[in-house]
C-alpha positions as CSV (number, residue, x, y, z in Angstrom):
1,M,0.0,0.1,-0.1
2,S,2.9,2.1,0.5
3,N,4.2,1.7,-2.7
4,F,1.1,2.5,-4.2
5,K,0.9,6.4,-2.2
6,K,4.4,6.7,-3.4
7,R,3.9,5.7,-7.3
8,M,0.5,8.6,-6.5
9,E,2.5,11.0,-5.4
10,S,5.4,10.7,-7.8
11,Y,2.6,10.7,-10.6
12,R,0.9,14.4,-8.7
13,R,4.5,15.8,-8.7
14,H,5.1,14.9,-12.4
15,P,1.6,14.9,-14.6
16,G,3.6,13.8,-17.6
17,S,4.9,10.4,-16.1
18,F,1.1,9.7,-15.3
19,L,0.1,10.6,-18.8
20,L,2.9,8.1,-20.5
21,F,2.1,5.4,-18.1
22,L,-1.5,5.9,-19.2
23,L,-0.8,5.5,-22.6
24,V,1.7,2.6,-22.1
25,M,-1.6,0.7,-20.4
26,L,-3.9,1.6,-22.8
27,S,-1.2,0.4,-25.7
28,A,-1.3,-2.3,-23.7
29,L,-4.7,-3.2,-23.5
30,A,-5.6,-2.7,-27.0
31,T,-2.8,-4.7,-28.3
32,F,-4.2,-7.4,-26.2
33,V,-7.9,-6.9,-27.1
34,V,-6.9,-7.5,-30.5
35,L,-4.9,-10.4,-30.1
36,L,-8.1,-11.5,-28.3
37,F,-10.7,-11.0,-30.9
38,L,-8.4,-12.4,-33.8
39,I,-7.8,-15.5,-32.0
40,A,-11.5,-15.8,-30.8
41,Y,-12.7,-14.9,-34.4
42,I,-10.5,-17.6,-36.2
43,L,-11.8,-20.5,-33.5
44,I,-15.5,-19.2,-33.7
45,K,-15.4,-19.3,-37.7
46,G,-12.9,-22.3,-38.2
47,V,-13.4,-25.1,-35.4
48,P,-16.9,-26.1,-36.4
49,N,-15.8,-26.6,-40.1
50,L,-12.7,-28.9,-38.6
51,K,-13.6,-32.4,-40.5
52,P,-11.5,-35.2,-40.6
53,S,-11.8,-35.0,-44.3
54,L,-9.6,-32.4,-44.1
55,F,-6.8,-34.6,-42.9
56,S,-6.9,-36.9,-45.8
57,W,-3.7,-38.2,-46.7
58,T,-4.4,-37.0,-50.6
59,Y,-6.2,-33.9,-51.6
60,T,-8.8,-33.8,-53.9
61,T,-11.4,-31.3,-54.9
62,E,-14.7,-32.8,-52.2
63,N,-12.3,-32.9,-49.1
64,A,-10.0,-30.3,-49.7
65,S,-7.4,-32.0,-47.3
66,M,-5.0,-30.0,-45.7
67,L,-2.5,-32.7,-44.4
68,P,-0.4,-32.5,-47.3
69,S,0.3,-28.8,-47.0
70,I,1.0,-29.5,-43.1
71,V,3.7,-32.0,-44.0
72,N,4.9,-29.2,-46.9
73,T,4.9,-26.8,-44.3
74,L,7.4,-28.9,-41.8
75,I,9.5,-29.7,-44.8
76,M,10.1,-26.1,-45.9
77,T,10.5,-25.0,-42.2
78,V,13.2,-27.1,-41.2
79,L,15.3,-26.7,-44.6
80,S,14.7,-22.9,-44.8
81,L,16.0,-22.9,-41.0
82,L,18.8,-25.3,-42.2
83,I,20.5,-23.3,-44.4
84,A,19.9,-19.7,-42.6
85,V,20.7,-20.1,-39.1
86,P,23.9,-21.2,-39.3
87,L,25.2,-18.7,-41.8
88,G,23.1,-16.2,-39.9
89,I,24.6,-17.2,-36.4
90,F,28.5,-17.5,-37.8
91,S,28.1,-14.1,-39.6
92,A,26.9,-12.5,-36.6
93,I,30.1,-14.3,-34.6
94,Y,32.4,-12.8,-36.9
95,L,30.9,-8.9,-36.9
96,T,30.8,-9.5,-33.4
97,E,33.6,-11.0,-32.0
98,Y,36.2,-11.4,-34.8
99,A,35.6,-8.3,-37.1
100,K,37.8,-4.9,-35.6
101,K,36.2,-1.6,-35.0
102,G,35.8,0.6,-37.7
103,N,35.9,-2.3,-40.5
104,K,34.0,-0.9,-43.5
105,L,33.1,-4.5,-44.2
106,V,31.4,-4.8,-41.4
107,A,29.6,-1.4,-42.0
108,V,28.3,-2.9,-45.4
109,V,27.3,-5.8,-44.2
110,R,25.0,-4.2,-41.3
111,L,23.8,-1.9,-44.3
112,T,23.1,-4.6,-46.1
113,T,21.1,-6.6,-43.8
114,E,19.0,-3.8,-42.5
115,T,18.3,-3.3,-46.2
116,L,17.1,-6.8,-47.1
117,S,14.7,-6.5,-43.5
118,G,12.8,-3.9,-45.3
119,I,12.4,-5.7,-48.9
120,P,8.5,-6.8,-49.5
121,S,8.5,-10.4,-49.6
122,I,6.7,-10.3,-53.3
123,V,10.3,-8.6,-54.4
124,Y,12.0,-12.0,-52.5
125,G,9.4,-14.2,-54.6
126,L,10.2,-13.0,-57.8
127,F,14.0,-13.3,-57.3
128,G,13.6,-16.8,-56.5
129,S,11.1,-17.1,-59.3
130,L,13.9,-15.1,-62.1
131,F,16.8,-17.2,-60.0
132,F,16.2,-20.4,-58.5
133,V,13.0,-21.2,-61.0
134,T,14.0,-19.9,-64.2
135,Y,18.0,-19.6,-64.4
136,L,18.6,-22.4,-62.8
137,K,15.8,-24.6,-64.1
138,W,14.6,-25.7,-61.1
139,S,11.0,-25.3,-61.6
140,Y,8.6,-25.0,-58.8
141,S,10.2,-26.8,-56.0
142,L,10.3,-27.0,-52.0
143,A,14.2,-26.3,-52.6
144,A,13.6,-23.2,-54.4
145,G,11.1,-21.8,-51.9
146,A,13.3,-22.9,-48.3
147,L,16.3,-21.1,-50.5
148,T,13.9,-18.1,-51.4
149,L,12.9,-17.8,-47.3
150,A,16.4,-18.6,-46.1
151,I,17.6,-15.5,-47.8
152,M,14.5,-13.6,-46.4
153,I,15.1,-14.6,-42.7
154,L,19.1,-14.6,-42.6
155,P,18.9,-11.1,-41.7
156,L,16.8,-11.4,-39.0
157,V,18.7,-14.2,-37.5
158,M,21.8,-12.5,-37.8
159,R,20.4,-8.8,-36.1
160,T,19.0,-11.0,-33.2
161,T,21.9,-13.3,-32.9
162,E,24.5,-10.0,-33.0
163,E,22.4,-8.7,-30.2
164,A,22.4,-11.8,-28.0
165,L,26.2,-11.8,-28.4
166,K,26.7,-8.1,-27.3
167,S,24.4,-8.9,-24.3
168,V,26.7,-11.4,-23.0
169,P,29.3,-9.9,-20.3
170,D,32.6,-9.2,-21.3
171,M,34.1,-10.6,-18.0
172,Y,32.6,-14.0,-19.4
173,R,35.0,-13.2,-22.2
174,E,38.0,-12.2,-19.8
175,G,37.4,-14.9,-17.7
176,S,37.7,-17.5,-20.4
177,F,41.1,-15.8,-21.7
178,G,42.1,-15.9,-17.7
179,L,42.3,-19.4,-17.7
180,G,44.2,-20.0,-21.1
181,A,41.4,-20.6,-23.3
182,G,41.7,-19.4,-26.9
183,K,39.6,-16.9,-29.3
184,L,37.4,-20.1,-30.6
185,R,36.9,-22.2,-27.4
186,T,35.7,-19.0,-25.3
187,V,33.2,-17.9,-28.6
188,F,31.8,-21.4,-28.8
189,C,32.1,-22.7,-25.0
190,V,31.4,-19.5,-23.2
191,V,29.9,-16.5,-25.5
192,L,27.5,-18.6,-27.5
193,P,25.8,-20.9,-24.6
194,S,25.0,-17.8,-22.7
195,A,23.6,-16.2,-25.7
196,I,21.2,-18.9,-26.7
197,P,18.0,-17.5,-25.1
198,G,18.4,-14.3,-27.7
199,I,19.8,-16.6,-30.4
200,L,16.4,-18.7,-29.9
201,S,13.6,-15.6,-30.2
202,G,15.4,-15.0,-33.8
203,V,14.8,-18.3,-35.0
204,I,11.3,-18.4,-33.5
205,L,10.5,-15.2,-34.9
206,S,11.8,-17.0,-38.3
207,I,9.3,-19.7,-38.0
208,G,6.9,-17.8,-37.6
209,R,7.6,-15.5,-40.8
210,I,8.4,-19.1,-42.5
211,V,5.0,-20.5,-41.9
212,G,3.0,-17.8,-42.5
213,E,4.3,-16.4,-46.0
214,T,2.6,-16.6,-49.2
215,A,3.9,-14.4,-51.6
216,A,7.4,-15.5,-51.6
217,L,6.3,-19.1,-52.0
218,I,3.5,-19.1,-55.0
219,Y,6.2,-18.2,-57.0
220,T,8.6,-20.9,-56.2
221,A,7.4,-23.6,-54.2
222,G,3.7,-23.6,-56.3
223,S,0.3,-24.2,-54.9
224,I,-0.2,-27.6,-55.9
225,P,-1.6,-29.5,-52.5
226,Q,0.5,-32.5,-52.4
227,I,3.2,-34.0,-51.2
228,P,6.5,-34.2,-53.6
229,S,8.5,-37.0,-53.9
230,S,11.4,-34.9,-53.3
231,I,12.4,-31.6,-52.5
232,M,13.1,-30.7,-56.3
233,G,9.1,-31.2,-56.4
234,S,6.2,-28.6,-56.1
235,G,4.1,-28.0,-52.8
236,A,2.1,-26.0,-51.6
237,T,2.1,-25.0,-47.4
238,L,-0.7,-24.7,-45.1
239,A,-0.8,-20.9,-45.5
240,V,-0.7,-20.9,-49.6
241,H,-3.3,-23.8,-49.0
242,M,-5.2,-21.7,-47.2
243,Y,-4.9,-18.4,-49.6
244,N,-6.1,-20.6,-52.7
245,L,-8.8,-21.8,-50.7
246,S,-10.2,-18.5,-50.0
247,K,-9.5,-16.7,-53.7
248,E,-11.7,-19.7,-55.0
249,G,-14.6,-18.4,-52.9
250,L,-15.8,-22.0,-53.1
251,Y,-13.9,-23.5,-50.2
252,T,-14.2,-20.5,-47.7
253,D,-15.4,-22.6,-44.6
254,Q,-12.2,-25.1,-45.2
255,A,-10.1,-21.7,-45.2
256,Y,-11.0,-20.8,-41.6
257,A,-10.5,-24.4,-40.6
258,V,-6.7,-24.3,-42.2
259,A,-6.5,-20.9,-40.5
260,V,-7.2,-23.0,-37.1
261,V,-4.9,-25.5,-37.9
262,L,-2.0,-22.7,-39.0
263,L,-2.8,-20.5,-35.8
264,L,-2.3,-24.0,-33.6
265,L,1.1,-25.1,-35.5
266,V,2.3,-21.7,-34.9
267,L,1.6,-22.0,-31.3
268,L,3.2,-25.6,-31.1
269,I,6.3,-24.8,-32.8
270,N,6.7,-21.8,-30.5
271,W,6.0,-23.7,-27.7
272,V,8.4,-26.6,-28.5
273,S,11.0,-23.7,-29.5
274,S,10.8,-22.2,-26.2
275,R,11.2,-25.4,-24.1
276,I,14.0,-26.5,-26.0
277,G,15.7,-23.0,-25.3
278,S,15.0,-23.2,-21.4
279,V,16.2,-26.9,-21.1
280,L,19.6,-25.6,-22.9
281,C,19.9,-22.4,-20.8
282,H,19.2,-25.2,-17.4
283,S,22.0,-27.2,-18.8
284,N,24.3,-23.8,-19.0
285,S,23.6,-22.6,-16.0
286,A,24.3,-26.4,-14.3
287,E,27.3,-26.3,-16.1
C-alpha cells in the first residue's frame, strides 16, 4: 500500500509521467484486445468446420485436405532453418567477435542486412522465381522455396544473434581468456551458450515468418496441394493452401479451418522452441 501511495505522489509531482503511464497501459490493453479478438474470431469461424476429411492423405476437390500442406510446411520450415540459421549465427559471430572496430566491411554488411529486412516478400518471390526457378531451371520446388525463405529470414537471424552476443558480459570472455582458453573455444564454449535465449528468439520469429509466408512461395514452391516425392518437387504450404481456398470462394469454410490449424501449428512450434531453449539454458547454468 505504501508503494502505491509513493507512486501516486510521484504522479502528482510529474503529471507527464502519469500520462505516459496511461498511454502505455492503453496500448498494451488495445494490443491484447486485438489479439484476443483475432484468435476468438478464427476459432469461432474455423473450429466448427474441422472435419476428418480435411486430414486425408490425398487432396481432392471433395475433401480439400490440408494434410499434404501441413507436411510441406514442416519440410519447408526445417529446410529454411538448416540453411539460414548456421549462416546467420556464423555471420553474427564474425561481426561481433572477430571483426575489428571501424571495419568498412562490417558497416557494409550491416547496411545490407538492414536493407534486406525492409524488402517486401513479393520481391523475394520474384527473385526466387527468376533465379532459382527460371535461371537454375529448378522449376517450382520446395528447394527453391526454402532457399528463397532462407534469404528472407537471414537478416533477422543475423541481427538477433548479433544483439544476443553483444548482451553477453565481457567478464565472461575475460575470465575464459584468463583461464587459458583461446578465441575459438571462448566463443563457442562460453559466449555462444550464454547467448542461446536471444538466438532462439530470432529463430522463433523466423519460424513464424516461414509458416505464414505466401507471396514468396507462390512464385517458387508452387501451389499444388500434394506431398512431392523429393525437395525438387512442387508443393503448397499451409498458408498458400489457405490462400488458394479463400481465393476460389468455394471453400471459405475450409479456409477458416485451415487458419485454425495454422494458428495451432505456430503456437506448437513456438512452445517446442521455447522448451528447447529453457532446457539448454538450465543445462548451461548447471555447468
